[in-house]
MITORMI-472811 format. One record per residue: residue in one letter; x, y, z of N, C-alpha, C in turn; residue number from 1. Coordinates in pm, 1 decimal. Example, Ala and Ser with C-alpha at 12.3 -4.5 7.8 and 13.67 -1.06 7.14 Angstrom:
[a [1319.0 -569.0 780.0] [1230.0 -450.0 780.0] [1320.0 -330.0 780.0] 1]
[s [1285.0 -225.0 708.0] [1367.0 -106.0 714.0] [1290.0 3.0 787.0] 2]
***
This chain:
[x [67.2 -83.7 -3.1] [25.2 10.5 16.1] [69.9 85.7 15.4] 1]
[x [74.8 240.1 -101.1] [140.6 292.6 -110.3] [70.0 454.7 -56.7] 2]
[x [164.7 530.5 52.6] [115.1 623.0 164.3] [63.4 709.0 2.7] 3]
[x [-12.8 812.1 136.3] [-57.6 955.9 0.2] [-90.9 1023.8 69.6] 4]
[x [-77.6 1177.0 14.7] [-77.1 1325.7 78.8] [-253.8 1365.4 12.5] 5]
[x [-334.5 1358.0 169.5] [-399.8 1431.7 137.1] [-452.9 1584.2 134.1] 6]
[x [-463.0 1659.8 -49.2] [-496.0 1778.0 -53.9] [-606.8 1866.9 -25.8] 7]
[x [-665.5 1929.2 15.5] [-803.5 2036.7 7.7] [-851.0 2009.8 -199.9] 8]
[x [-936.5 1970.0 -136.3] [-1004.8 1983.1 -285.9] [-1008.9 1831.4 -313.3] 9]
[x [-950.9 1698.6 -288.6] [-954.4 1570.2 -317.4] [-845.2 1544.9 -406.2] 10]
[x [-771.3 1626.1 -421.4] [-641.8 1571.0 -519.4] [-516.8 1506.6 -423.5] 11]
[x [-448.9 1455.3 -521.9] [-314.4 1369.0 -406.1] [-210.7 1406.6 -452.1] 12]
[x [-142.8 1396.6 -361.5] [15.0 1531.9 -395.3] [98.4 1354.6 -429.1] 13]
[x [143.8 1254.3 -481.0] [189.6 1158.1 -376.3] [374.0 1166.4 -365.4] 14]
[x [475.4 1099.9 -292.9] [581.3 1135.3 -281.2] [624.0 1043.0 -154.8] 15]
[x [732.2 979.8 -197.3] [799.9 862.2 -144.5] [829.5 863.3 27.6] 16]
[x [769.6 789.5 114.3] [832.5 744.3 194.3] [989.5 719.6 213.5] 17]
[x [1079.3 809.2 247.7] [1252.0 757.7 243.8] [1301.8 689.6 375.3] 18]
[x [1299.3 586.4 378.0] [1342.6 542.9 526.4] [1539.1 569.4 530.3] 19]
[x [1550.2 700.5 481.3] [1720.1 704.5 526.6] [1681.1 860.5 462.9] 20]
[x [1764.6 992.6 538.7] [1632.9 1094.4 463.1] [1791.8 1091.8 349.8] 21]
[x [1698.9 1208.4 233.6] [1816.0 1185.0 152.6] [1952.9 1279.0 125.9] 22]
[x [1887.7 1457.9 248.5] [1940.4 1547.5 253.0] [2038.2 1597.5 370.8] 23]
[x [2148.0 1519.7 378.9] [2169.4 1497.5 521.5] [2192.5 1658.7 545.2] 24]
[x [2157.8 1675.2 698.7] [2230.5 1833.4 791.0] [2312.1 1849.6 834.2] 25]
[x [2436.0 1928.2 690.3] [2517.9 1968.1 704.5] [2531.9 2048.3 818.7] 26]
[x [2500.1 2096.6 810.3] [2504.7 2247.4 945.5] [2420.7 2241.3 1062.0] 27]
[x [2475.7 2182.6 1143.5] [2276.7 2164.7 1255.8] [2279.7 2318.2 1344.3] 28]
[x [2212.2 2343.4 1350.7] [2185.6 2402.7 1449.7] [2176.7 2341.4 1599.7] 29]
[x [2106.7 2223.0 1558.0] [2087.2 2137.5 1735.4] [2173.8 1977.6 1720.9] 30]
[x [2191.9 1972.7 1827.5] [2236.4 1820.4 1882.9] [2132.6 1758.2 1953.6] 31]
[x [2080.1 1662.4 1984.1] [1955.0 1576.6 2024.6] [1942.1 1447.9 2017.9] 32]
[x [1952.1 1386.1 2137.7] [1886.2 1175.5 2136.2] [1785.8 1218.7 2182.1] 33]
[x [1745.1 1085.8 2097.7] [1581.7 1084.6 2145.0] [1596.7 953.5 2191.0] 34]
[x [1596.6 914.9 2337.5] [1611.2 780.1 2358.4] [1541.9 702.0 2444.9] 35]
[x [1478.6 611.4 2447.9] [1379.0 496.2 2499.3] [1240.9 570.5 2479.9] 36]
[x [1192.5 573.2 2332.4] [1126.7 616.3 2283.4] [1022.2 505.8 2272.8] 37]
[x [862.6 510.8 2299.4] [740.7 437.4 2294.4] [687.2 533.6 2212.7] 38]
[x [616.0 518.2 2101.2] [515.0 520.6 2045.8] [375.8 476.0 2018.0] 39]
[x [264.7 505.9 2004.8] [110.2 491.2 1981.0] [88.1 556.4 1927.3] 40]
[x [58.4 509.1 1844.4] [-25.1 571.3 1729.2] [-194.2 541.2 1699.8] 41]
[x [-291.9 659.4 1631.1] [-430.2 593.6 1631.3] [-449.9 651.7 1515.5] 42]
[x [-525.0 602.8 1396.4] [-597.6 667.5 1295.8] [-730.7 753.7 1348.3] 43]
[x [-714.9 897.5 1265.4] [-800.8 925.3 1255.4] [-882.8 1013.0 1132.5] 44]
[x [-987.9 1088.4 1174.3] [-1014.5 1143.5 1053.5] [-926.1 1260.8 1009.4] 45]
[x [-888.5 1277.0 823.3] [-832.4 1326.5 823.4] [-901.7 1468.3 765.4] 46]
[x [-949.4 1500.5 790.1] [-1051.9 1671.0 805.3] [-1029.7 1669.0 929.1] 47]
[x [-1074.8 1653.5 1045.7] [-1024.2 1658.3 1167.1] [-932.1 1734.0 1182.7] 48]
[x [-799.4 1585.9 1137.3] [-652.4 1651.8 1169.5] [-611.6 1819.7 1128.4] 49]
[x [-648.6 1782.6 970.1] [-634.1 1877.2 863.3] [-677.3 2053.7 929.4] 50]
[x [-746.5 2085.5 972.6] [-840.7 2162.1 1136.1] [-736.0 2203.5 1172.3] 51]
[x [-639.0 2158.6 1238.6] [-545.7 2146.1 1390.0] [-396.5 2250.4 1299.1] 52]
[x [-383.7 2221.6 1145.0] [-280.6 2241.0 1079.9] [-290.4 2389.4 1050.3] 53]
[x [-180.1 2437.9 1036.8] [-138.6 2626.0 988.2] [-185.7 2567.8 844.6] 54]
[x [-228.0 2776.8 814.6] [-213.0 2700.7 654.3] [-66.6 2693.5 590.2] 55]
[x [-189.7 2640.0 475.4] [-20.3 2597.6 343.2] [33.7 2459.5 364.8] 56]
[x [-19.1 2376.9 483.4] [-19.8 2255.0 550.4] [-51.0 2175.3 514.9] 57]
[x [-38.6 2059.5 447.7] [-150.9 1971.3 415.6] [-123.4 1851.5 522.4] 58]
[x [-200.7 1778.6 567.2] [-180.0 1658.6 622.1] [-184.4 1537.1 531.2] 59]
[x [-73.1 1442.3 610.4] [-47.3 1290.7 507.1] [-91.1 1186.2 547.7] 60]
[x [-132.7 1126.3 526.2] [-237.0 1020.4 559.0] [-176.3 863.8 540.3] 61]
[x [-200.7 786.5 562.6] [-193.4 606.4 518.9] [-345.2 563.5 541.4] 62]
[x [-353.8 473.0 445.3] [-437.9 368.7 435.8] [-541.1 486.5 454.7] 63]
[x [-528.3 577.7 409.2] [-731.0 658.6 340.0] [-701.5 787.4 479.9] 64]
[x [-622.5 746.1 598.7] [-605.8 800.5 764.9] [-506.9 867.8 783.7] 65]
[x [-540.7 980.7 860.0] [-463.3 1059.2 922.4] [-348.7 989.3 1058.7] 66]
[x [-242.4 992.5 1135.8] [-198.4 928.8 1179.4] [-160.3 1024.7 1306.0] 67]
[x [-244.8 965.3 1465.3] [-181.7 1042.9 1547.1] [-105.1 998.4 1630.1] 68]
[x [51.0 1023.6 1714.0] [89.6 995.1 1805.0] [72.9 1018.2 1906.8] 69]
[x [138.3 939.8 2058.9] [147.1 1012.9 2144.3] [328.6 959.4 2230.8] 70]
[x [383.8 1010.7 2200.3] [490.1 1000.1 2208.9] [593.9 977.5 2359.4] 71]
[x [613.6 933.4 2422.1] [713.2 966.1 2545.4] [852.1 917.6 2523.5] 72]
[x [949.9 994.4 2534.2] [1096.8 948.1 2504.4] [1237.3 1042.1 2599.0] 73]
[x [1324.5 1031.0 2647.4] [1426.4 1082.7 2697.9] [1518.4 1157.8 2590.9] 74]
[x [1510.3 1326.6 2600.7] [1576.1 1388.5 2549.3] [1694.7 1392.8 2597.6] 75]
[x [1858.1 1354.1 2492.2] [1916.1 1382.5 2588.2] [1998.2 1435.5 2539.9] 76]
[x [2104.3 1505.8 2635.3] [2217.0 1627.8 2546.7] [2246.5 1687.4 2458.0] 77]
[x [2124.5 1725.6 2451.0] [2013.8 1863.6 2420.1] [2166.6 1970.1 2397.2] 78]
[x [2217.1 2000.8 2278.2] [2286.1 2121.7 2259.2] [2315.2 2151.4 2134.3] 79]
[x [2443.9 2291.4 2079.4] [2418.2 2351.4 2007.3] [2562.6 2279.0 2006.1] 80]
[x [2576.7 2296.6 1857.5] [2743.1 2276.4 1776.7] [2854.1 2261.7 1828.5] 81]
[x [2951.0 2254.5 1887.9] [3058.9 2313.1 1932.1] [3002.6 2346.6 2125.2] 82]
[x [2907.6 2288.7 2185.2] [2868.0 2360.1 2307.1] [2895.6 2222.1 2409.3] 83]
[x [2957.5 2208.2 2493.7] [2881.2 2064.7 2593.9] [2732.9 2057.7 2593.4] 84]
[x [2670.2 1929.9 2644.0] [2541.7 1985.0 2701.9] [2541.6 2034.5 2868.7] 85]
[x [2432.7 2092.9 2930.4] [2417.8 2213.2 3004.9] [2339.8 2089.2 3130.2] 86]
[x [2394.5 1949.3 3174.5] [2376.1 1900.4 3243.8] [2235.3 1860.9 3288.8] 87]
[x [2104.7 1910.2 3377.4] [1946.5 1886.4 3369.6] [1906.6 1906.3 3259.8] 88]
[x [1974.7 2020.6 3243.8] [1885.2 2164.5 3125.4] [1890.2 2110.0 3003.9] 89]
[x [1975.3 1949.3 2965.3] [2026.6 1919.9 2823.1] [1942.7 1781.4 2848.2] 90]
[x [1896.4 1691.8 2961.0] [1848.0 1606.9 2938.2] [1721.9 1627.0 3044.8] 91]
[x [1613.6 1516.6 2955.0] [1515.3 1558.9 3036.4] [1351.0 1455.1 2956.7] 92]
[x [1266.4 1435.5 3044.1] [1173.4 1349.1 2935.1] [1082.5 1439.2 2897.4] 93]
[x [1014.5 1393.9 2812.4] [920.4 1485.3 2679.2] [834.0 1390.9 2640.9] 94]
[x [682.5 1455.1 2623.8] [635.0 1347.1 2556.8] [552.5 1433.9 2430.0] 95]
[x [554.6 1374.7 2314.1] [455.1 1440.4 2223.6] [378.9 1387.4 2183.1] 96]
[x [281.9 1485.5 2090.7] [160.0 1436.0 2049.2] [183.0 1501.7 1916.2] 97]
[x [212.9 1441.0 1808.6] [256.7 1470.1 1669.2] [146.0 1349.9 1546.8] 98]
[x [138.9 1495.7 1428.1] [67.8 1399.7 1357.1] [233.3 1432.2 1249.1] 99]
[x [105.5 1383.0 1074.8] [180.6 1403.4 953.1] [192.4 1483.4 889.4] 100]
[x [264.3 1619.5 816.1] [182.1 1646.6 702.0] [290.2 1681.5 578.0] 101]
[x [241.3 1757.1 501.3] [296.4 1800.0 369.7] [303.2 1933.6 360.8] 102]
[x [484.5 1976.5 351.5] [482.1 2132.1 342.5] [419.1 2177.3 233.7] 103]
[x [446.3 2355.0 204.6] [424.1 2370.7 107.3] [445.0 2392.2 -47.2] 104]
[x [593.3 2228.0 -16.9] [707.9 2212.8 -109.5] [672.3 2150.7 -144.8] 105]
[x [573.6 1989.3 -70.5] [604.8 1908.0 -114.4] [641.4 1826.3 11.1] 106]
[x [740.4 1868.9 34.1] [853.4 1746.8 178.5] [715.1 1709.0 289.9] 107]
[x [758.6 1597.4 355.4] [659.8 1504.6 420.2] [774.0 1568.7 521.0] 108]
[x [700.7 1543.9 665.6] [732.1 1584.2 823.9] [676.2 1518.7 938.6] 109]
[x [688.8 1637.7 990.7] [587.6 1629.9 1120.5] [556.0 1758.7 1175.6] 110]
[x [441.1 1702.1 1246.4] [370.6 1865.4 1333.0] [344.3 1839.6 1460.7] 111]
[x [399.8 1857.6 1550.3] [364.6 1885.5 1639.3] [241.7 1955.7 1729.5] 112]
[x [176.9 1843.1 1814.7] [21.7 1941.6 1843.7] [66.0 2027.3 1951.3] 113]
[x [182.7 1953.5 2087.8] [215.8 1931.8 2199.7] [318.4 1903.7 2201.1] 114]
[x [403.2 1932.6 2269.0] [576.3 1894.5 2316.1] [575.7 1893.5 2476.8] 115]
[x [536.3 1822.1 2579.0] [585.6 1869.8 2702.9] [702.9 1807.7 2753.3] 116]
[x [718.8 1901.4 2859.3] [881.9 1837.1 2879.6] [911.2 1908.4 3046.4] 117]
[x [983.8 1838.8 3064.6] [968.9 1855.1 3238.5] [1063.9 1971.0 3255.5] 118]
[x [1149.4 2037.4 3165.4] [1225.2 2182.3 3189.9] [1136.1 2252.3 3199.7] 119]
[x [1114.7 2390.8 3215.8] [1021.7 2493.2 3198.9] [1123.8 2599.2 3145.8] 120]
[x [1270.1 2604.1 3177.6] [1314.6 2719.5 3094.8] [1363.9 2663.6 2969.8] 121]
[x [1365.8 2487.4 2903.1] [1356.6 2491.5 2721.1] [1249.8 2494.5 2661.7] 122]
[x [1116.4 2473.2 2791.7] [995.6 2531.4 2690.8] [1011.8 2630.9 2660.6] 123]
[x [1038.6 2748.7 2783.0] [1024.7 2898.8 2723.7] [1104.2 2915.2 2610.1] 124]
[x [1206.2 2884.5 2632.4] [1330.2 2887.5 2475.7] [1273.7 2866.9 2382.5] 125]
[x [1244.1 2743.4 2408.5] [1201.2 2686.9 2241.0] [1060.9 2739.5 2239.5] 126]
[x [958.3 2785.2 2231.3] [836.5 2836.2 2210.0] [926.0 3023.9 2115.0] 127]
[x [1013.2 3064.1 2229.9] [1044.4 3232.3 2211.3] [1117.5 3170.5 2083.9] 128]
[x [1229.4 3078.0 1987.2] [1262.6 3065.9 1887.4] [1226.2 2999.4 1808.7] 129]
[x [1164.4 2896.3 1839.0] [1138.3 2796.0 1681.2] [948.8 2857.7 1704.6] 130]
[x [870.6 2906.8 1823.7] [725.1 2928.1 1776.4] [644.8 2785.9 1831.7] 131]
[x [723.7 2637.5 1873.5] [657.7 2510.6 1867.7] [578.8 2537.9 2014.2] 132]
[x [488.3 2416.9 2048.6] [456.9 2456.2 2158.6] [423.1 2377.0 2267.8] 133]
[x [569.8 2420.6 2280.2] [609.5 2336.0 2458.1] [507.5 2410.9 2551.4] 134]
[x [537.5 2301.1 2616.6] [429.7 2256.4 2771.9] [525.1 2191.0 2895.4] 135]
[x [518.1 2237.2 2979.3] [579.1 2214.8 3147.0] [514.3 2093.8 3164.6] 136]
[x [573.2 1989.4 3226.3] [474.1 1905.0 3319.9] [528.4 1843.5 3411.0] 137]
[x [518.4 1766.0 3442.8] [588.2 1627.7 3576.9] [555.5 1485.8 3516.9] 138]
[x [681.2 1449.9 3487.9] [633.0 1290.0 3435.5] [797.2 1208.9 3497.5] 139]
[x [703.3 1075.4 3444.8] [746.6 977.0 3490.5] [782.6 864.6 3407.9] 140]
[x [887.5 785.4 3354.4] [946.2 668.3 3331.8] [1020.2 543.6 3389.8] 141]
[x [929.0 444.1 3427.7] [952.6 367.7 3478.3] [943.5 230.0 3363.8] 142]
[x [1067.7 140.0 3355.9] [1069.5 29.6 3326.1] [1103.9 -82.4 3416.7] 143]
[x [1029.7 -196.1 3399.4] [1045.3 -307.8 3466.0] [1029.5 -418.9 3365.1] 144]
[x [1153.6 -523.5 3388.5] [1145.2 -610.1 3255.5] [1131.6 -561.5 3142.1] 145]
[x [1014.9 -625.9 3068.6] [949.7 -572.3 2932.1] [855.1 -479.6 2904.2] 146]
[x [792.8 -439.6 3075.5] [685.0 -311.1 3074.7] [767.8 -220.9 3077.6] 147]
[x [726.0 -81.5 3009.1] [722.3 23.0 3008.4] [621.6 138.0 3074.1] 148]
[x [614.7 196.8 3198.8] [497.4 327.4 3184.6] [555.9 458.7 3251.4] 149]
[x [456.1 476.7 3145.7] [548.5 648.6 3180.4] [399.1 714.4 3213.0] 150]
[x [401.8 810.9 3234.5] [288.4 929.4 3302.2] [375.6 1061.7 3264.9] 151]
[x [258.4 1138.6 3270.1] [324.3 1321.9 3245.9] [178.4 1348.3 3288.5] 152]
[x [190.1 1492.4 3356.4] [60.8 1524.3 3401.5] [110.4 1759.1 3340.2] 153]
[x [41.4 1789.7 3259.6] [140.4 1922.4 3214.8] [80.7 2035.0 3347.2] 154]
[x [188.1 2146.9 3423.6] [162.6 2260.7 3493.3] [106.1 2359.5 3386.1] 155]
[x [202.1 2352.6 3314.9] [199.2 2524.1 3212.2] [176.2 2448.4 3072.0] 156]
[x [125.9 2572.3 2954.1] [27.7 2662.7 3016.7] [-54.0 2640.8 3101.3] 157]
[x [-123.4 2724.7 3127.7] [-280.3 2743.7 3273.5] [-355.7 2712.0 3191.8] 158]
[x [-429.0 2743.6 3056.9] [-481.3 2726.7 2996.0] [-565.0 2579.4 2952.5] 159]
[x [-381.4 2469.9 2963.9] [-411.9 2315.3 2948.7] [-336.7 2263.8 3030.3] 160]
[x [-354.6 2331.2 3142.2] [-335.7 2238.7 3270.4] [-356.7 2182.7 3347.4] 161]
[x [-322.6 2029.7 3322.4] [-399.9 1916.9 3435.2] [-356.8 1781.8 3270.5] 162]
[x [-375.3 1847.1 3204.2] [-349.0 1788.6 3052.4] [-285.2 1635.2 3065.9] 163]
[x [-274.0 1501.4 3060.8] [-179.9 1381.2 3165.9] [-240.2 1300.4 3058.1] 164]
[x [-93.4 1162.5 3069.0] [-108.6 1041.1 3042.2] [-81.6 931.6 3074.2] 165]
[x [-127.4 874.9 3121.1] [-16.0 720.2 3186.9] [-109.7 638.0 3113.7] 166]
[x [43.9 553.4 3065.3] [53.2 475.2 2925.5] [159.4 369.5 2989.3] 167]
[x [98.1 243.8 2936.2] [180.2 105.0 2987.4] [200.5 40.1 2912.6] 168]
[x [273.8 4.9 2843.8] [277.0 -74.3 2722.0] [419.5 -171.1 2749.4] 169]
[x [432.8 -288.8 2635.1] [466.1 -427.8 2691.2] [579.2 -436.6 2598.6] 170]
[x [677.8 -450.4 2576.1] [744.1 -448.4 2483.6] [766.7 -573.1 2378.8] 171]
[x [784.1 -652.2 2253.3] [745.7 -719.8 2177.0] [928.8 -773.2 2098.8] 172]
[x [871.9 -848.2 1996.8] [1027.8 -870.4 1922.0] [1080.9 -716.6 1862.1] 173]
[x [1191.1 -753.2 1814.7] [1324.3 -678.8 1744.1] [1221.4 -690.3 1613.5] 174]
[x [1213.8 -547.4 1525.7] [1194.5 -578.6 1415.9] [1306.2 -544.3 1314.4] 175]
[x [1315.9 -676.0 1238.3] [1441.6 -673.6 1177.6] [1456.8 -553.0 1007.7] 176]
[x [1551.9 -530.6 1011.5] [1507.5 -320.5 885.9] [1470.3 -403.0 799.3] 177]
[x [1439.1 -539.3 740.5] [1431.6 -582.2 603.5] [1258.2 -630.5 646.2] 178]
[x [1197.5 -616.9 710.1] [1040.8 -648.3 792.9] [987.1 -513.7 820.9] 179]
[x [1034.6 -393.4 851.1] [953.6 -283.6 835.1] [863.1 -251.0 823.1] 180]
[x [737.8 -237.7 816.1] [639.5 -208.2 718.7] [611.1 -105.7 686.3] 181]
[x [496.4 -79.4 576.6] [512.6 87.0 496.8] [439.9 172.8 630.3] 182]
[x [320.1 132.2 636.7] [314.8 206.7 803.4] [419.0 280.8 855.4] 183]
[x [521.4 140.3 947.3] [611.7 183.0 1009.4] [702.7 276.5 987.4] 184]
[x [745.2 279.9 842.2] [829.6 366.7 791.7] [736.4 504.7 743.8] 185]
[x [617.6 494.6 813.4] [534.4 602.6 773.3] [568.1 704.8 889.6] 186]
[x [561.7 621.3 1024.7] [561.6 704.0 1109.2] [708.2 750.6 1208.8] 187]
[x [785.4 674.3 1106.1] [892.7 707.0 1170.8] [996.6 764.1 1108.6] 188]
[x [1023.3 734.9 940.0] [1140.5 760.0 835.1] [1012.6 911.0 802.0] 189]
[x [1079.8 1001.5 902.3] [1048.9 1174.1 891.7] [1210.6 1263.0 828.7] 190]
[x [1182.9 1354.9 793.5] [1332.0 1426.5 774.0] [1328.0 1516.1 778.6] 191]
[x [1222.9 1618.4 862.0] [1145.5 1747.9 822.8] [1044.5 1755.4 969.8] 192]
[x [1030.2 1902.4 1024.9] [917.4 1951.9 1104.8] [871.5 2049.8 1029.3] 193]
[x [728.7 2048.6 1014.5] [670.7 2223.6 997.5] [630.5 2253.9 1085.8] 194]
[x [600.3 2416.1 1084.9] [577.3 2487.1 1205.4] [490.0 2610.6 1150.5] 195]
[x [526.2 2713.9 1192.6] [394.5 2845.6 1139.1] [450.8 2955.6 1308.7] 196]
[x [522.8 3079.3 1205.8] [577.7 3103.2 1331.7] [510.2 3264.8 1326.7] 197]
[x [455.9 3326.8 1404.7] [331.0 3445.6 1353.1] [276.4 3413.7 1204.7] 198]
[x [300.6 3439.4 1099.7] [207.0 3384.8 1024.5] [330.2 3315.0 849.3] 199]
[x [445.6 3272.8 911.0] [511.0 3197.9 825.1] [504.1 3101.3 834.9] 200]
[x [504.4 3006.7 706.9] [518.8 2873.0 763.3] [675.6 2842.2 741.3] 201]
[x [756.1 2767.0 822.1] [881.3 2725.7 890.0] [904.8 2555.2 874.8] 202]
[x [1017.1 2509.8 844.9] [1031.5 2349.5 823.9] [1192.1 2394.7 875.7] 203]
[x [1221.2 2312.2 953.3] [1374.0 2267.9 983.3] [1380.7 2140.5 909.2] 204]
[x [1488.8 2100.8 832.8] [1477.6 1917.2 837.8] [1583.1 1869.4 967.1] 205]
[x [1566.4 1733.4 966.4] [1624.2 1674.5 1039.6] [1658.5 1560.8 1020.8] 206]
[x [1789.0 1496.0 1073.2] [1868.3 1418.2 988.7] [1866.3 1293.4 1122.1] 207]
[x [1896.5 1207.6 1134.4] [1965.6 1097.3 1175.1] [1922.9 958.6 1162.1] 208]
[x [2008.0 840.2 1224.5] [2071.0 704.9 1175.8] [1909.9 627.2 1164.4] 209]
[x [1941.9 484.5 1126.6] [1782.3 444.2 1099.5] [1779.9 389.3 1266.8] 210]
[x [1661.5 408.0 1233.1] [1572.7 348.1 1384.2] [1587.0 156.1 1411.3] 211]
[x [1607.4 101.2 1520.7] [1572.1 48.8 1565.4] [1474.2 -49.5 1604.8] 212]
[x [1338.6 -100.8 1568.1] [1214.8 -67.5 1593.3] [1213.1 -224.9 1681.2] 213]
[x [1156.0 -214.2 1772.7] [1091.1 -302.7 1892.2] [866.4 -301.5 1873.2] 214]
[x [831.9 -436.4 1801.4] [693.6 -396.4 1816.4] [689.3 -434.1 1984.8] 215]
[x [523.5 -396.9 1952.5] [481.0 -374.2 2163.4] [343.7 -373.4 2159.8] 216]
[x [266.8 -381.0 2259.4] [156.0 -407.9 2276.0] [106.5 -284.7 2395.9] 217]
[x [-28.7 -208.2 2344.7] [-55.7 -180.6 2433.9] [-164.5 -212.8 2545.5] 218]
[x [-136.4 -189.2 2691.7] [-131.6 -277.8 2830.6] [-268.4 -166.7 2847.7] 219]
[x [-212.1 -0.8 2908.0] [-341.2 28.9 2916.7] [-288.9 249.7 2838.5] 220]
[x [-404.5 305.8 2854.1] [-345.6 454.1 2825.1] [-514.5 511.4 2880.5] 221]
[x [-523.6 610.5 2991.6] [-554.2 698.0 3008.2] [-518.6 843.4 2967.4] 222]
[x [-543.4 908.7 2894.3] [-455.9 1003.4 2865.4] [-587.0 1145.2 2826.3] 223]
[x [-516.9 1287.3 2820.5] [-643.4 1332.2 2786.6] [-525.3 1451.3 2717.5] 224]
[x [-444.1 1445.7 2647.1] [-347.4 1520.8 2566.2] [-367.4 1541.8 2450.8] 225]
[x [-495.7 1477.7 2378.4] [-517.3 1476.6 2273.0] [-627.3 1560.9 2286.4] 226]
[x [-764.0 1592.2 2372.3] [-807.9 1658.2 2404.2] [-788.4 1780.3 2439.6] 227]
[x [-660.2 1828.4 2479.1] [-616.0 1909.2 2509.9] [-561.3 1992.0 2387.2] 228]
[x [-475.5 1916.7 2234.7] [-455.1 1973.2 2126.7] [-549.3 2022.7 2076.1] 229]
[x [-743.4 1941.7 2088.6] [-817.9 1976.2 2014.3] [-912.3 1862.2 1906.2] 230]
[x [-843.4 1761.7 1971.2] [-886.1 1628.6 1844.6] [-993.8 1537.2 2014.3] 231]
[x [-1046.2 1463.0 1906.0] [-1152.7 1397.7 1942.0] [-1070.0 1230.6 2066.3] 232]
[x [-1108.7 1218.8 2105.9] [-1005.8 1080.3 2184.3] [-1003.5 997.0 2055.1] 233]
[x [-878.6 908.1 2109.0] [-907.7 818.9 1958.5] [-909.2 689.4 2046.9] 234]
[x [-962.7 626.2 1903.5] [-1039.8 517.6 1944.9] [-942.4 384.7 1822.7] 235]
[x [-1038.7 267.6 1842.4] [-977.8 163.0 1781.5] [-817.6 105.5 1781.9] 236]
[x [-717.8 23.7 1707.7] [-639.6 -92.1 1735.7] [-573.0 46.1 1729.2] 237]
[x [-445.1 51.2 1826.2] [-299.5 116.9 1774.2] [-170.0 66.8 1713.8] 238]
[x [-117.1 153.5 1643.0] [-4.1 110.5 1578.8] [102.5 115.3 1698.3] 239]
[x [172.8 28.7 1755.3] [298.2 42.5 1889.0] [409.8 -2.2 1865.1] 240]
[x [475.6 73.9 1895.0] [627.3 71.3 1894.6] [730.0 111.5 2029.9] 241]
[x [866.9 71.8 2014.9] [954.2 157.9 2106.4] [1114.1 104.8 2024.8] 242]
[x [1152.0 207.7 2067.1] [1314.2 221.6 2012.3] [1423.0 265.0 2137.8] 243]
[x [1524.9 194.8 2105.8] [1630.1 251.1 2212.2] [1681.2 377.0 2170.9] 244]
[x [1632.2 446.7 2060.3] [1679.1 573.2 2027.3] [1771.4 599.3 1905.3] 245]
[x [1771.5 766.1 1857.2] [1874.9 773.9 1776.9] [1937.7 868.2 1839.0] 246]
[x [2044.0 927.5 1764.9] [2116.4 1070.6 1740.8] [2037.3 1185.3 1660.9] 247]
[x [2001.4 1262.2 1665.2] [1952.1 1352.7 1551.5] [2053.2 1509.7 1574.1] 248]
[x [2096.7 1542.9 1455.6] [2036.4 1636.8 1437.8] [1982.2 1770.9 1331.2] 249]
[x [1967.2 1873.9 1387.3] [1814.0 1963.6 1328.1] [1876.1 2074.8 1298.3] 250]
[x [1843.5 2088.8 1167.9] [1925.3 2218.8 1124.7] [1815.4 2352.9 1071.0] 251]
[x [1871.1 2396.5 1041.0] [1790.6 2607.9 1130.8] [1655.2 2584.7 1024.7] 252]
[x [1568.4 2662.0 1131.9] [1430.9 2695.4 1021.8] [1425.5 2792.6 916.9] 253]
[x [1391.6 2756.9 776.8] [1392.4 2832.8 740.5] [1186.3 2850.0 679.5] 254]
[x [1179.6 2993.8 599.8] [1063.7 2931.1 521.9] [1082.6 2878.4 416.9] 255]
[x [953.2 2836.2 464.0] [986.2 2746.6 297.7] [796.3 2775.9 266.4] 256]
[x [852.0 2775.5 62.4] [714.0 2801.9 -5.7] [639.9 2692.4 -96.9] 257]
[x [548.5 2685.8 -172.6] [512.8 2617.4 -254.7] [583.1 2613.8 -379.4] 258]
[x [598.3 2536.2 -444.9] [682.2 2527.3 -548.0] [601.1 2439.5 -700.9] 259]
[x [466.9 2385.9 -642.0] [417.4 2311.8 -757.7] [467.8 2160.1 -774.4] 260]
[x [500.8 2138.5 -651.9] [552.6 1972.6 -678.9] [593.6 1938.4 -551.8] 261]
[x [701.0 1817.3 -561.2] [716.8 1713.1 -460.5] [885.4 1792.4 -439.1] 262]
[x [975.4 1856.9 -329.9] [1087.2 1837.1 -249.4] [1156.1 1783.0 -364.8] 263]
[x [1277.3 1788.6 -395.1] [1360.3 1648.1 -449.9] [1400.9 1545.3 -303.2] 264]
***
């Protein structure tokens, strides 16, 4: 099954989902480790998700659905190039609510509905510099054998304080690289992130090595993060994955405009 891009008006703009970045980030503005990452994705009506996206961005779909994920992980050794990590300010827990979009020039990437972190200062800096919806939260992640238990409760901003997730998954078998499915590539092989800063559509390239994936089973999930993002509660059987993580290079955000076709 080929992933497709849903465009307002019913047209489709196909673009391959590439397991590796085709244009590595040569001059990153930020290094990050995304470690011990759990992802739980549900199908959503594309029209519902499209209403949340900034103008110019289009929801990306697979099998006729938008996919929205709750993704807790450890943000590790965050730092600009040439500088050492800043202790606890550079390593902290994070929980994202994210979906997938197509930029005005055709590139596929990630859109964040929210990014909850356990450090207030990084949240404030990221909101001011990137315009991303970072929030401050209390979080905890524990692993007992093959069971991962993650909890998060938002503290700031006040408008959505109390939004939370209590998530338990059981880790399963490792997915050999040649057995990673099309949907698994769709939610992991993302080489950019889209956002709006003021009225400008922005794009930042992302580069990292291949994911090592394990399949997982959702044991329980009690959450209100999707509602805080303006989405209905998730329904149906989710896609659940876990990874030990990757080391990430993020490029400088740039204004992106339509070009009439997919970006090479």
